[in-house]
C-alpha positions in Angstrom: -8.2 12.9 -15.4 -8.0 9.2 -15.1 -10.5 7.5 -12.9 -8.8 5.4 -10.3 -10.4 2.4 -8.7 -10.3 1.5 -5.0 -7.9 -1.3 -5.7 -5.6 1.0 -7.7 -5.5 3.5 -4.8 -4.7 0.8 -2.2 -1.9 -0.6 -4.5 -0.5 2.9 -5.0 -0.5 3.4 -1.2 1.3 0.1 -0.7 3.9 1.0 -3.3 4.4 4.4 -1.6 5.0 2.9 1.8 7.3 0.2 0.4 9.4 2.9 -1.2 9.5 4.9 2.0 10.5 1.9 4.1 13.5 1.4 1.8 14.5 5.0 1.8 14.4 5.9 5.5 17.3 5.2 7.8 15.3 5.1 11.0 14.6 1.5 12.1 11.2 2.3 13.8 10.0 4.2 10.6 11.2 1.3 8.4 9.1 -1.1 10.5 6.1 1.2 10.5 6.2 1.9 6.7 6.7 -1.9 6.0 3.7 -2.7 8.1 1.5 -0.1 6.4 2.6 -1.4 3.0 1.6 -4.9 4.0 -1.7 -3.6 5.3 -2.6 -1.7 2.1 -1.5 -4.7 -0.1 -3.7 -7.0 1.9 -6.7 -4.6 1.6 -6.2 -4.4 -2.2 -6.1 -8.2 -2.5 -9.3 -8.5 -0.3 -11.1 -5.8 -2.3 -10.1 -7.5 -5.6 -11.5 -10.8 -4.3 -14.7 -9.1 -3.1 -15.2 -7.7 -6.6 -14.4 -4.0 -6.0 -13.3 -2.4 -9.2 
């Protein structure tokens, strides 16, 4: 099994929620999923800057 880093996991979560925000037809869910994707993307960028692998 491949070892995944913290940044990889956050990027995967961001991709998941970006995909869900495109697929759902509910406006509130689109907004929620887009917000979560942005949050996880920001966390991944911050972790990469802080030196997390």
